[in-house]
C-alpha positions in Angstrom: 157.0 244.1 -9.7 154.0 244.3 -12.1 154.3 247.1 -14.6 151.3 248.6 -16.4 152.7 247.3 -19.7 152.4 243.7 -18.3 148.6 243.8 -18.2 146.7 242.1 -21.0 144.1 244.5 -22.5 140.5 243.5 -22.1 138.5 242.4 -25.1 136.2 245.1 -26.4 132.5 244.4 -26.1 130.5 244.4 -29.3 127.4 245.8 -27.6 126.5 247.9 -24.6 126.4 246.1 -21.2 122.6 246.9 -21.1 122.2 244.6 -24.1 124.6 241.8 -23.0 123.8 238.5 -21.3 126.0 237.6 -18.4 126.5 234.3 -16.7 128.5 233.2 -13.7 130.6 230.0 -13.5 132.0 229.6 -10.0 134.3 227.1 -8.3 133.8 228.3 -4.7 131.7 225.3 -3.5 128.4 227.2 -3.2 125.1 225.4 -4.1 121.5 225.4 -3.2 120.6 224.0 0.3 118.1 221.7 -1.4 120.9 219.9 -3.4 122.8 216.9 -2.0 126.1 217.9 -0.4 129.2 218.1 -2.4 131.7 215.4 -1.6 134.6 217.4 0.0 136.3 214.4 1.5 136.7 212.1 -1.4 140.4 211.7 -2.3 139.7 212.3 -6.0 137.4 215.4 -5.4 133.9 215.9 -6.6 133.6 216.4 -10.3 129.9 217.1 -10.4 128.6 220.5 -11.2 125.5 222.2 -9.9 123.0 224.5 -11.5 122.1 227.3 -9.2 119.0 229.5 -10.0 120.2 233.0 -10.9 117.4 234.2 -8.7 118.9 232.5 -5.6 119.4 234.5 -2.4 122.0 234.1 0.3 119.6 232.3 2.5 118.9 229.7 -0.2 122.6 228.7 -0.6 125.3 226.8 1.4 129.1 226.6 1.1 130.5 223.1 1.0 134.2 223.8 1.0 136.9 222.7 3.4 139.9 224.0 1.6 139.6 227.7 2.5 138.2 229.6 5.5 134.8 231.0 4.6 133.8 232.8 7.8 133.4 236.1 6.0 131.6 234.5 3.1 129.2 232.9 5.6 128.2 236.5 6.6 128.1 237.8 3.0 128.2 235.2 0.3 128.4 237.8 -2.4 132.2 238.1 -1.8 132.7 234.7 -3.4 129.4 234.1 -5.3 128.0 237.5 -6.3 124.6 236.3 -7.4 122.7 238.9 -5.4 124.8 241.7 -6.8 124.0 240.6 -10.3 120.3 240.5 -9.6 119.8 243.6 -7.4 116.3 244.5 -6.2 116.7 248.1 -7.2 118.1 249.4 -10.5 121.9 249.3 -10.5 124.1 252.1 -11.8 125.1 250.0 -14.8 122.3 247.7 -15.9 123.1 244.2 -17.2 120.9 243.1 -20.1 120.0 239.7 -18.8 121.1 236.7 -16.8 120.3 233.0 -17.7 117.9 231.2 -15.5 120.7 229.2 -13.9 124.4 229.7 -13.2 127.0 226.9 -13.0 128.8 225.9 -9.8 131.7 223.4 -9.4 133.7 222.4 -6.3 136.9 223.6 -7.8 139.3 221.3 -5.9 140.8 218.4 -7.8 143.9 216.8 -6.3 147.0 216.2 -8.3 147.4 212.6 -9.2 
């Protein structure tokens, strides 16, 4: 059983969230539809990374991942790659200062050797 005393305290921010720059590094296998497919079948995995525009929308992206079921993520990609939630069309309750032009995506499956 996890006790409250088992949790590691979060680091304190040095500035308000509205002045912070946030990035996203993901290993869920999402990338732009215009990119070449990730190699999900190679026995050593695919060690390449992709730059995904932080302005990307769900319809611009595809999931190349065979190691987990992503039926729900196909309907709402924000559950595994929350890029739209970080760039909402209307002002959010808590505003993030800025996002970089691109976020980083890797496949995230590397077999044991």
